[in-house]
OpenMM code with the backbone's topology and positions (N, CA, C; nanometers):
from openmm import Vec3, app, unit

residues = "UNK UNK UNK UNK UNK UNK UNK UNK UNK UNK UNK UNK UNK UNK UNK UNK UNK UNK UNK UNK UNK UNK UNK UNK UNK UNK UNK UNK UNK UNK UNK UNK UNK UNK UNK UNK UNK UNK UNK UNK UNK UNK UNK UNK UNK UNK UNK UNK UNK UNK UNK UNK UNK UNK UNK UNK UNK UNK UNK UNK UNK UNK UNK UNK UNK UNK UNK UNK UNK UNK UNK UNK UNK UNK UNK UNK UNK UNK UNK UNK UNK UNK UNK UNK UNK UNK UNK UNK UNK UNK UNK UNK UNK UNK UNK UNK UNK UNK UNK UNK UNK UNK UNK UNK UNK UNK UNK UNK UNK UNK UNK UNK UNK UNK UNK UNK UNK UNK UNK UNK UNK UNK UNK UNK UNK UNK UNK UNK UNK UNK UNK UNK UNK UNK UNK UNK UNK UNK UNK UNK UNK UNK UNK UNK UNK UNK UNK UNK UNK UNK UNK UNK UNK UNK UNK UNK UNK UNK UNK UNK UNK".split()
positions = [
    Vec3(0.0782, -0.1171, -0.0013),
    Vec3(0.0069, 0.0037, 0.0003),
    Vec3(0.0863, 0.1272, 0.0008),
    Vec3(0.0326, 0.2068, -0.0666),
    Vec3(0.1063, 0.3350, -0.0793),
    Vec3(0.0498, 0.4425, 0.0049),
    Vec3(0.1327, 0.5123, 0.0690),
    Vec3(0.0848, 0.6368, 0.1373),
    Vec3(0.0805, 0.7576, 0.0538),
    Vec3(-0.0187, 0.8183, 0.0405),
    Vec3(-0.0341, 0.9360, -0.0453),
    Vec3(-0.0274, 1.0571, 0.0433),
    Vec3(0.0448, 1.1538, 0.0063),
    Vec3(0.0577, 1.2716, 0.0885),
    Vec3(-0.0103, 1.3806, 0.0037),
    Vec3(-0.0979, 1.4433, 0.0784),
    Vec3(-0.1718, 1.5555, 0.0138),
    Vec3(-0.1020, 1.6849, 0.0569),
    Vec3(-0.0717, 1.7585, -0.0344),
    Vec3(-0.0117, 1.8897, -0.0114),
    Vec3(-0.1192, 1.9863, -0.0184),
    Vec3(-0.1156, 2.0773, 0.0893),
    Vec3(-0.2110, 2.1843, 0.0904),
    Vec3(-0.1268, 2.3212, 0.0825),
    Vec3(-0.1613, 2.3885, -0.0194),
    Vec3(-0.0949, 2.5089, -0.0405),
    Vec3(-0.1716, 2.6234, 0.0425),
    Vec3(-0.0845, 2.7011, 0.1154),
    Vec3(-0.1342, 2.7968, 0.2101),
    Vec3(-0.1943, 2.9155, 0.1270),
    Vec3(-0.1586, 2.9264, 0.0077),
    Vec3(-0.2106, 3.0439, -0.0679),
    Vec3(-0.3570, 3.0085, -0.1138),
    Vec3(-0.3911, 2.8996, -0.1236),
    Vec3(-0.5176, 2.8589, -0.1674),
    Vec3(-0.6051, 2.8229, -0.0464),
    Vec3(-0.5582, 2.8381, 0.0765),
    Vec3(-0.6372, 2.7983, 0.1958),
    Vec3(-0.7292, 2.9175, 0.2302),
    Vec3(-0.8461, 2.9033, 0.2205),
    Vec3(-0.9520, 3.0119, 0.2519),
    Vec3(-1.0082, 2.9938, 0.3872),
    Vec3(-0.9635, 2.9046, 0.4669),
    Vec3(-1.0179, 2.8789, 0.5976),
    Vec3(-0.9417, 2.9548, 0.7122),
    Vec3(-0.8422, 3.0212, 0.6774),
    Vec3(-0.7588, 3.0872, 0.7757),
    Vec3(-0.8224, 3.2167, 0.8224),
    Vec3(-0.7822, 3.2588, 0.9471),
    Vec3(-0.8264, 3.3798, 1.0089),
    Vec3(-0.7345, 3.5013, 0.9673),
    Vec3(-0.7859, 3.6058, 0.9174),
    Vec3(-0.7052, 3.7150, 0.8765),
    Vec3(-0.6651, 3.7966, 1.0014),
    Vec3(-0.5256, 3.8307, 1.0047),
    Vec3(-0.4681, 3.8962, 1.1141),
    Vec3(-0.4199, 4.0353, 1.0814),
    Vec3(-0.4656, 4.0960, 0.9764),
    Vec3(-0.4096, 4.2177, 0.9377),
    Vec3(-0.4670, 4.3332, 1.0278),
    Vec3(-0.5760, 4.3192, 1.0874),
    Vec3(-0.6284, 4.4177, 1.1773),
    Vec3(-0.5684, 4.4141, 1.3261),
    Vec3(-0.5146, 4.3023, 1.3578),
    Vec3(-0.4475, 4.2941, 1.4904),
    Vec3(-0.3129, 4.3528, 1.5031),
    Vec3(-0.2508, 4.3859, 1.3879),
    Vec3(-0.1182, 4.4499, 1.3901),
    Vec3(-0.1330, 4.6009, 1.3910),
    Vec3(-0.2473, 4.6640, 1.3456),
    Vec3(-0.2649, 4.8020, 1.3476),
    Vec3(-0.2487, 4.8730, 1.4852),
    Vec3(-0.2944, 4.8194, 1.5971),
    Vec3(-0.2653, 4.8940, 1.7198),
    Vec3(-0.1222, 4.8972, 1.7608),
    Vec3(-0.0551, 4.7775, 1.7373),
    Vec3(0.0844, 4.7770, 1.7627),
    Vec3(0.1665, 4.8747, 1.6775),
    Vec3(0.1331, 4.8745, 1.5521),
    Vec3(0.1933, 4.9645, 1.4501),
    Vec3(0.1720, 5.1158, 1.4893),
    Vec3(0.0478, 5.1410, 1.5298),
    Vec3(0.0217, 5.2851, 1.5673),
    Vec3(0.0948, 5.3326, 1.6888),
    Vec3(0.1201, 5.2391, 1.7904),
    Vec3(0.1959, 5.2662, 1.9084),
    Vec3(0.3435, 5.2941, 1.8747),
    Vec3(0.3957, 5.2103, 1.7780),
    Vec3(0.5369, 5.2306, 1.7305),
    Vec3(0.5478, 5.3662, 1.6535),
    Vec3(0.4482, 5.3948, 1.5768),
    Vec3(0.4610, 5.5234, 1.4989),
    Vec3(0.4448, 5.6519, 1.5923),
    Vec3(0.3609, 5.6414, 1.6903),
    Vec3(0.3430, 5.7494, 1.7891),
    Vec3(0.4778, 5.7656, 1.8590),
    Vec3(0.5454, 5.6537, 1.9030),
    Vec3(0.6692, 5.6621, 1.9692),
    Vec3(0.7741, 5.7182, 1.8884),
    Vec3(0.7747, 5.6849, 1.7648),
    Vec3(0.8808, 5.7400, 1.6704),
    Vec3(0.8518, 5.8931, 1.6476),
    Vec3(0.7301, 5.9290, 1.6359),
    Vec3(0.7000, 6.0743, 1.6171),
    Vec3(0.7362, 6.1532, 1.7424),
    Vec3(0.7091, 6.1024, 1.8611),
    Vec3(0.7578, 6.1658, 1.9879),
    Vec3(0.9069, 6.1753, 1.9919),
    Vec3(0.9656, 6.0670, 1.9481),
    Vec3(1.1256, 6.0760, 1.9546),
    Vec3(1.1780, 6.1839, 1.8580),
    Vec3(1.1096, 6.1964, 1.7378),
    Vec3(1.1646, 6.2987, 1.6402),
    Vec3(1.1349, 6.4352, 1.7002),
    Vec3(1.0159, 6.4616, 1.7616),
    Vec3(0.9787, 6.5901, 1.8212),
    Vec3(1.0820, 6.6206, 1.9300),
    Vec3(1.1091, 6.5222, 2.0183),
    Vec3(1.2034, 6.5457, 2.1289),
    Vec3(1.3399, 6.5824, 2.0749),
    Vec3(1.3756, 6.5068, 1.9708),
    Vec3(1.5110, 6.5401, 1.9104),
    Vec3(1.5184, 6.6778, 1.8556),
    Vec3(1.4096, 6.7249, 1.7837),
    Vec3(1.4059, 6.8547, 1.7229),
    Vec3(1.4000, 6.9624, 1.8311),
    Vec3(1.3277, 6.9427, 1.9385),
    Vec3(1.3218, 7.0388, 2.0530),
    Vec3(1.4608, 7.0548, 2.1161),
    Vec3(1.5296, 6.9444, 2.1349),
    Vec3(1.6701, 6.9485, 2.1893),
    Vec3(1.7643, 7.0286, 2.0953),
    Vec3(1.7524, 7.0044, 1.9686),
    Vec3(1.8274, 7.0825, 1.8802),
    Vec3(1.8021, 7.2351, 1.8865),
    Vec3(1.6777, 7.2740, 1.8943),
    Vec3(1.6313, 7.4147, 1.9027),
    Vec3(1.6857, 7.4792, 2.0272),
    Vec3(1.6725, 7.3982, 2.1350),
    Vec3(1.7190, 7.4583, 2.2677),
    Vec3(1.8668, 7.4776, 2.2690),
    Vec3(1.9404, 7.3834, 2.2106),
    Vec3(2.0809, 7.3893, 2.2020),
    Vec3(2.1273, 7.5119, 2.1164),
    Vec3(2.0593, 7.5317, 2.0025),
    Vec3(2.0961, 7.6497, 1.9154),
    Vec3(2.0597, 7.7784, 1.9896),
    Vec3(1.9480, 7.7803, 2.0565),
    Vec3(1.9086, 7.9007, 2.1296),
    Vec3(2.0174, 7.9354, 2.2400),
    Vec3(2.0612, 7.8370, 2.3125),
    Vec3(2.1586, 7.8597, 2.4194),
    Vec3(2.2916, 7.8989, 2.3600),
    Vec3(2.3328, 7.8456, 2.2480),
    Vec3(2.4648, 7.8802, 2.1804),
    Vec3(2.4415, 8.0309, 2.1409),
    Vec3(2.3292, 8.0679, 2.0837),
    Vec3(2.3065, 8.2099, 2.0346),
    Vec3(2.3197, 8.3018, 2.1605),
    Vec3(2.2551, 8.2609, 2.2765),
    Vec3(2.2661, 8.3545, 2.3944),
    Vec3(2.4072, 8.3649, 2.4408),
    Vec3(2.4784, 8.2482, 2.4386),
    Vec3(2.6234, 8.2516, 2.4881),
    Vec3(2.6957, 8.3463, 2.3986),
    Vec3(2.6765, 8.3485, 2.2682),
    Vec3(2.7420, 8.4356, 2.1788),
    Vec3(2.7035, 8.5830, 2.2038),
    Vec3(2.5773, 8.6077, 2.2391),
    Vec3(2.5384, 8.7376, 2.2721),
    Vec3(2.6102, 8.7882, 2.3949),
    Vec3(2.6141, 8.7045, 2.4949),
    Vec3(2.6937, 8.7440, 2.6183),
    Vec3(2.8362, 8.7699, 2.5932),
    Vec3(2.8937, 8.6900, 2.5102),
    Vec3(3.0371, 8.7064, 2.4786),
    Vec3(3.0562, 8.8410, 2.3962),
    Vec3(2.9681, 8.8669, 2.3041),
    Vec3(2.9705, 8.9998, 2.2333),
    Vec3(2.9591, 9.1089, 2.3296),
    Vec3(2.8499, 9.1074, 2.4166),
    Vec3(2.8305, 9.2201, 2.5032),
    Vec3(2.9502, 9.2364, 2.5980),
    Vec3(3.0156, 9.1285, 2.6469),
    Vec3(3.1300, 9.1363, 2.7281),
    Vec3(3.2504, 9.1919, 2.6532),
    Vec3(3.2583, 9.1624, 2.5304),
    Vec3(3.3603, 9.2182, 2.4401),
    Vec3(3.3470, 9.3705, 2.4221),
    Vec3(3.2257, 9.4145, 2.4137),
    Vec3(3.1948, 9.5551, 2.3980),
    Vec3(3.2302, 9.6329, 2.5260),
    Vec3(3.1865, 9.5667, 2.6446),
    Vec3(3.2175, 9.6239, 2.7661),
    Vec3(3.3664, 9.6359, 2.7847),
    Vec3(3.4440, 9.5364, 2.7511),
    Vec3(3.5909, 9.5400, 2.7594),
    Vec3(3.6536, 9.6461, 2.6725),
    Vec3(3.6014, 9.6650, 2.5546),
    Vec3(3.6463, 9.7758, 2.4724),
    Vec3(3.6115, 9.9151, 2.5242),
    Vec3(3.4970, 9.9321, 2.5832),
    Vec3(3.4605, 10.0589, 2.6453),
    Vec3(3.5366, 10.0854, 2.7759),
    Vec3(3.5772, 9.9828, 2.8482),
    Vec3(3.6546, 10.0104, 2.9759),
    Vec3(3.8041, 9.9954, 2.9575),
    Vec3(3.8496, 9.9838, 2.8357),
    Vec3(3.9894, 9.9728, 2.8019),
    Vec3(4.0559, 10.1079, 2.8490),
    Vec3(4.1716, 10.1018, 2.9020),
    Vec3(4.2419, 10.2352, 2.9358),
    Vec3(4.2684, 10.3281, 2.8234),
    Vec3(4.2643, 10.2744, 2.7026),
    Vec3(4.2886, 10.3659, 2.5862),
    Vec3(4.1597, 10.4387, 2.5410),
    Vec3(4.0502, 10.4047, 2.5995),
    Vec3(3.9184, 10.4699, 2.5669),
    Vec3(3.9275, 10.6185, 2.6134),
    Vec3(3.8626, 10.7046, 2.5410),
    Vec3(3.8808, 10.8516, 2.5689),
    Vec3(3.8151, 10.8977, 2.7012),
    Vec3(3.7153, 10.8327, 2.7550),
    Vec3(3.6509, 10.8693, 2.8801),
    Vec3(3.7039, 10.8023, 2.9999),
    Vec3(3.8022, 10.7120, 2.9832),
    Vec3(3.8660, 10.6394, 3.0934),
    Vec3(3.9945, 10.7165, 3.1457),
    Vec3(3.9911, 10.7467, 3.2661),
    Vec3(4.1062, 10.8136, 3.3223),
    Vec3(4.2239, 10.7173, 3.3479),
    Vec3(4.3425, 10.7664, 3.3742),
    Vec3(4.4568, 10.6767, 3.3993),
    Vec3(4.4409, 10.5785, 3.5093),
    Vec3(4.3584, 10.6104, 3.6073),
    Vec3(4.3496, 10.5135, 3.7157),
    Vec3(4.2285, 10.4110, 3.6932),
    Vec3(4.1670, 10.4100, 3.5773),
    Vec3(4.0640, 10.3252, 3.5444),
    Vec3(3.9160, 10.3703, 3.5850),
    Vec3(3.9116, 10.5013, 3.6009),
    Vec3(3.7809, 10.5556, 3.6441),
    Vec3(3.7096, 10.6223, 3.5176),
    Vec3(3.5798, 10.6188, 3.5152),
    Vec3(3.5066, 10.6806, 3.4142),
    Vec3(3.4869, 10.8279, 3.4455),
    Vec3(3.5309, 10.9114, 3.3550),
    Vec3(3.5119, 11.0531, 3.3611),
    Vec3(3.3733, 11.0882, 3.3040),
    Vec3(3.2830, 11.1185, 3.3951),
    Vec3(3.1400, 11.1396, 3.3568),
    Vec3(3.1302, 11.2640, 3.2639),
    Vec3(3.2070, 11.3722, 3.2962),
    Vec3(3.1959, 11.4900, 3.2118),
    Vec3(3.2439, 11.4679, 3.0710),
    Vec3(3.3546, 11.3954, 3.0564),
    Vec3(3.3988, 11.3640, 2.9167),
    Vec3(3.3000, 11.2741, 2.8430),
    Vec3(3.2411, 11.1836, 2.9150),
    Vec3(3.1457, 11.0895, 2.8576),
    Vec3(3.0251, 11.1628, 2.8142),
    Vec3(2.9728, 11.2466, 2.8879),
    Vec3(2.8537, 11.3236, 2.8595),
    Vec3(2.8706, 11.4365, 2.7494),
    Vec3(2.9868, 11.5003, 2.7495),
    Vec3(3.0070, 11.6117, 2.6552),
    Vec3(3.0534, 11.5590, 2.5247),
    Vec3(3.1365, 11.4600, 2.5176),
    Vec3(3.1878, 11.4264, 2.3863),
    Vec3(3.1239, 11.2902, 2.3419),
    Vec3(3.0053, 11.2865, 2.2661),
    Vec3(2.9460, 11.1680, 2.2367),
    Vec3(2.9780, 11.1284, 2.0893),
    Vec3(3.0740, 11.2058, 2.0193),
    Vec3(3.1088, 11.1728, 1.8863),
    Vec3(3.1693, 11.0386, 1.8752),
    Vec3(3.2656, 11.0038, 1.9650),
    Vec3(3.3284, 10.8712, 1.9680),
    Vec3(3.2253, 10.7603, 1.9866),
    Vec3(3.1420, 10.7794, 2.0776),
    Vec3(3.0310, 10.6769, 2.0988),
    Vec3(2.9400, 10.6616, 1.9832),
    Vec3(2.9143, 10.7678, 1.9144),
    Vec3(2.8231, 10.7604, 1.7956),
    Vec3(2.8940, 10.6857, 1.6874),
    Vec3(3.0214, 10.7002, 1.6687),
    Vec3(3.0953, 10.6209, 1.5650),
    Vec3(3.1032, 10.4789, 1.6025),
    Vec3(3.1259, 10.4580, 1.7379),
    Vec3(3.1341, 10.3186, 1.7842),
    Vec3(2.9977, 10.2539, 1.7700),
    Vec3(2.8858, 10.3153, 1.7889),
    Vec3(2.7572, 10.2537, 1.7824),
    Vec3(2.7204, 10.2273, 1.6364),
    Vec3(2.7554, 10.3241, 1.5467),
    Vec3(2.7313, 10.3033, 1.4066),
    Vec3(2.8001, 10.1876, 1.3397),
    Vec3(2.9207, 10.1639, 1.3879),
    Vec3(3.0000, 10.0490, 1.3395),
    Vec3(2.9312, 9.9142, 1.3735),
    Vec3(2.8745, 9.9014, 1.4841),
    Vec3(2.8129, 9.7828, 1.5231),
    Vec3(2.6670, 9.7760, 1.4795),
    Vec3(2.6087, 9.8865, 1.4557),
    Vec3(2.4697, 9.8953, 1.4034),
    Vec3(2.4657, 9.8356, 1.2588),
    Vec3(2.5713, 9.8611, 1.1763),
    Vec3(2.5814, 9.8112, 1.0377),
    Vec3(2.5909, 9.6591, 1.0425),
    Vec3(2.6501, 9.6067, 1.1447),
    Vec3(2.6520, 9.4587, 1.1593),
    Vec3(2.5255, 9.3935, 1.2148),
    Vec3(2.4243, 9.4740, 1.2404),
    Vec3(2.3038, 9.4214, 1.2927),
    Vec3(2.2835, 9.4033, 1.4438),
    Vec3(2.3882, 9.4642, 1.5137),
    Vec3(2.3879, 9.4671, 1.6640),
    Vec3(2.3455, 9.6045, 1.7057),
    Vec3(2.2500, 9.6060, 1.8022),
    Vec3(2.2160, 9.7336, 1.8662),
    Vec3(2.2376, 9.7289, 2.0100),
    Vec3(2.2970, 9.8281, 2.0717),
    Vec3(2.3170, 9.8147, 2.2077),
    Vec3(2.3012, 9.9524, 2.2813),
    Vec3(2.2877, 9.9437, 2.4097),
    Vec3(2.2569, 10.0657, 2.4850),
    Vec3(2.3665, 10.0713, 2.5990),
    Vec3(2.4257, 10.1874, 2.6174),
    Vec3(2.5254, 10.1988, 2.7201),
    Vec3(2.4539, 10.2710, 2.8379),
    Vec3(2.4582, 10.2116, 2.9536),
    Vec3(2.4049, 10.2699, 3.0762),
    Vec3(2.5074, 10.2926, 3.1842),
    Vec3(2.5126, 10.4016, 3.2433),
    Vec3(2.6005, 10.4304, 3.3495),
    Vec3(2.5111, 10.4786, 3.4713),
    Vec3(2.5259, 10.3957, 3.5752),
    Vec3(2.4428, 10.4259, 3.6975),
    Vec3(2.5323, 10.4592, 3.8145),
    Vec3(2.5119, 10.5756, 3.8739),
    Vec3(2.5846, 10.6159, 3.9933),
    Vec3(2.5038, 10.7025, 4.0720),
    Vec3(2.5120, 10.6915, 4.2079),
    Vec3(2.4579, 10.7801, 4.3007),
    Vec3(2.3052, 10.8181, 4.2684),
    Vec3(2.2232, 10.7132, 4.2409),
    Vec3(2.0797, 10.7305, 4.2100),
    Vec3(2.0618, 10.8065, 4.0825),
    Vec3(2.1590, 10.8160, 3.9894),
    Vec3(2.1482, 10.8830, 3.8617),
    Vec3(2.1742, 10.7736, 3.7570),
    Vec3(2.1082, 10.7915, 3.6409),
    Vec3(2.1172, 10.6971, 3.5309),
    Vec3(2.1477, 10.7768, 3.4040),
    Vec3(2.2559, 10.7463, 3.3334),
    Vec3(2.2916, 10.8136, 3.2078),
    Vec3(2.2902, 10.6999, 3.0990),
    Vec3(2.2095, 10.7267, 2.9925),
    Vec3(2.1986, 10.6235, 2.8822),
    Vec3(2.2403, 10.6843, 2.7518),
    Vec3(2.3112, 10.6129, 2.6697),
    Vec3(2.3418, 10.6529, 2.5408),
    Vec3(2.3263, 10.5367, 2.4500),
    Vec3(2.2677, 10.5427, 2.3336),
    Vec3(2.1802, 10.6592, 2.2895),
    Vec3(2.0496, 10.6500, 2.3642),
    Vec3(1.9629, 10.7479, 2.3526),
    Vec3(1.8358, 10.7446, 2.4180),
    Vec3(1.7607, 10.6263, 2.3726),
    Vec3(1.7087, 10.5469, 2.4657),
    Vec3(1.6464, 10.4200, 2.4231),
    Vec3(1.5184, 10.4461, 2.3441),
    Vec3(1.4446, 10.5538, 2.3682),
    Vec3(1.3243, 10.5812, 2.2959),
    Vec3(1.2178, 10.4738, 2.3226),
    Vec3(1.1520, 10.4350, 2.2137),
    Vec3(1.0453, 10.3339, 2.2244),
    Vec3(1.0944, 10.1945, 2.1895),
    Vec3(1.2213, 10.1800, 2.1639),
    Vec3(1.2753, 10.0488, 2.1309),
    Vec3(1.2661, 9.9568, 2.2481),
    Vec3(1.1964, 9.8516, 2.2465),
    Vec3(1.1855, 9.7565, 2.3522),
    Vec3(1.1850, 9.6097, 2.2980),
    Vec3(1.3068, 9.5696, 2.2560),
    Vec3(1.3170, 9.4337, 2.2003),
    Vec3(1.2870, 9.3223, 2.2930),
    Vec3(1.2401, 9.2113, 2.2504),
    Vec3(1.2055, 9.0968, 2.3411),
    Vec3(1.3282, 9.0263, 2.3976),
    Vec3(1.4186, 9.0102, 2.3175),
    Vec3(1.5437, 8.9260, 2.3565),
    Vec3(1.6603, 9.0196, 2.3714),
    Vec3(1.6958, 9.0539, 2.4980),
    Vec3(1.8080, 9.1374, 2.5257),
    Vec3(1.9057, 9.0680, 2.6152),
    Vec3(2.0289, 9.1087, 2.5991),
    Vec3(2.1368, 9.0532, 2.6837),
    Vec3(2.2062, 9.1721, 2.7528),
    Vec3(2.2285, 9.1605, 2.8851),
    Vec3(2.2940, 9.2692, 2.9598),
    Vec3(2.4070, 9.2131, 3.0335),
    Vec3(2.5150, 9.3028, 3.0292),
    Vec3(2.6403, 9.2665, 3.0979),
    Vec3(2.6764, 9.3872, 3.1747),
    Vec3(2.7128, 9.3760, 3.3053),
    Vec3(2.7374, 9.4911, 3.3889),
    Vec3(2.8740, 9.4734, 3.4556),
    Vec3(2.9323, 9.5877, 3.4869),
    Vec3(3.0655, 9.5818, 3.5526),
    Vec3(3.0684, 9.7050, 3.6504),
    Vec3(3.1130, 9.6668, 3.7753),
    Vec3(3.1273, 9.7783, 3.8697),
    Vec3(3.2512, 9.8510, 3.8421),
    Vec3(3.2474, 9.9917, 3.8407),
    Vec3(3.3550, 10.0743, 3.8048),
    Vec3(3.3454, 10.2083, 3.8822),
    Vec3(3.4526, 10.2659, 3.9073),
    Vec3(3.4578, 10.3970, 3.9764),
    Vec3(3.4253, 10.5078, 3.8829),
    Vec3(3.3401, 10.6040, 3.9303),
    Vec3(3.3007, 10.7210, 3.8526),
    Vec3(3.3680, 10.8434, 3.9061),
    Vec3(3.4389, 10.9103, 3.8240),
    Vec3(3.5105, 11.0347, 3.8589),
    Vec3(3.4203, 11.1513, 3.8344),
    Vec3(3.3792, 11.2195, 3.9400),
    Vec3(3.2861, 11.3363, 3.9246),
    Vec3(3.3678, 11.4657, 3.9230),
    Vec3(3.4676, 11.4772, 4.0108),
    Vec3(3.5567, 11.5930, 4.0143),
    Vec3(3.6846, 11.5558, 4.0935),
    Vec3(3.7675, 11.6508, 4.1196),
    Vec3(3.8909, 11.6260, 4.1904),
    Vec3(3.8674, 11.5696, 4.3321),
    Vec3(3.7568, 11.6127, 4.3964),
    Vec3(3.7360, 11.5784, 4.5269),
    Vec3(3.6402, 11.4641, 4.5501),
    Vec3(3.5723, 11.4112, 4.4369),
    Vec3(3.4704, 11.3176, 4.4540),
    Vec3(3.4764, 11.2066, 4.3469),
    Vec3(3.5018, 11.0843, 4.3911),
    Vec3(3.4911, 10.9578, 4.3156),
    Vec3(3.3946, 10.8580, 4.3877),
    Vec3(3.2998, 10.8115, 4.3100),
    Vec3(3.2014, 10.7259, 4.3752),
    Vec3(3.1854, 10.6013, 4.2935),
    Vec3(3.1397, 10.4888, 4.3552),
    Vec3(3.1238, 10.3635, 4.2810),
    Vec3(3.0039, 10.3750, 4.1885),
    Vec3(3.0153, 10.3088, 4.0763),
    Vec3(2.9057, 10.3087, 3.9746),
    Vec3(2.8986, 10.1741, 3.9059),
    Vec3(2.8038, 10.1706, 3.8162),
    Vec3(2.7879, 10.0409, 3.7356),
    Vec3(2.7783, 10.0815, 3.5854),
    Vec3(2.8586, 10.0171, 3.5088),
    Vec3(2.8483, 10.0373, 3.3583),
    Vec3(2.7855, 9.9125, 3.3056),
    Vec3(2.6819, 9.9295, 3.2252),
    Vec3(2.6024, 9.8189, 3.1759),
    Vec3(2.5903, 9.8397, 3.0223),
    Vec3(2.6064, 9.7225, 2.9567),
    Vec3(2.5758, 9.7139, 2.8038),
    Vec3(2.4563, 9.6252, 2.7916),
    Vec3(2.3520, 9.6835, 2.7272),
    Vec3(2.2306, 9.6059, 2.6918),
    Vec3(2.2444, 9.5825, 2.5446),
    Vec3(2.2432, 9.4580, 2.4999),
    Vec3(2.2610, 9.4183, 2.3628),
    Vec3(2.1378, 9.3509, 2.3065),
    Vec3(2.1017, 9.3799, 2.1790),
    Vec3(1.9961, 9.3018, 2.1133),
    Vec3(2.0227, 9.3038, 1.9733),
    Vec3(1.9659, 9.1963, 1.9065),
    Vec3(1.9831, 9.1796, 1.7529),
    Vec3(1.8568, 9.2185, 1.6877),
    Vec3(1.8721, 9.2837, 1.5685),
    Vec3(1.7646, 9.3196, 1.4910),
    Vec3(1.7570, 9.2330, 1.3724),
    Vec3(1.6477, 9.1565, 1.3481),
    Vec3(1.6434, 9.0649, 1.2414),
    Vec3(1.6000, 9.1343, 1.1090),
] * unit.nanometer
topology = app.Topology()
chain = topology.addChain("A")
for resn in residues:
    res = topology.addResidue(resn, chain)
    for name in ("N", "CA", "C"):
        topology.addAtom(name, app.Element.getBySymbol(name[0]), res)
C-alpha cells in the first residue's frame, strides 16, 4: 500500500483567520513613539541652538564692555575711572562706535548708573526688543577732583532681524 501525501498550499487556503487588523494597534503605538522621539530630538536641537546664540550674545556684550573700559578709551582716566563729564560732553566717539556695530545688525545701549542717577546713550526711545542681553561691571565714577564714587556700567545688547 502506498501512502499518499496531500499537499495543501497555504495560498489557496481560504479557511484561515485574517490577522491584518491585529497589527494596526501595535503599529500605531510604534509610529506614535517614533513621532515623539523625532519631536524630542528637534526640540533638543532648538534649545541647544538658542543657548549657543545666547552665549554668543553674552560674549559679544562682554567684548563691547571690555572695549569701552579699556584704558585707551577716551573717557577712561589713567586710574581706570570713568570721567562722567568727558562721557556726557563728547558723544562723537560713542556715535561712531555705535554706528560701526549697528551696520553689523547689533544694537546696544550704554548705561551708567551712579549715586541714584542713570545716564543712557543713545536714548532708548520706544525700542523695547524681546530678547536682550545685559552685561554689567562695577567701576569707579570720577565726578571731580574731590569726589569719586562707585558706579555700574551696563551694556544692553539686542539683535535686529
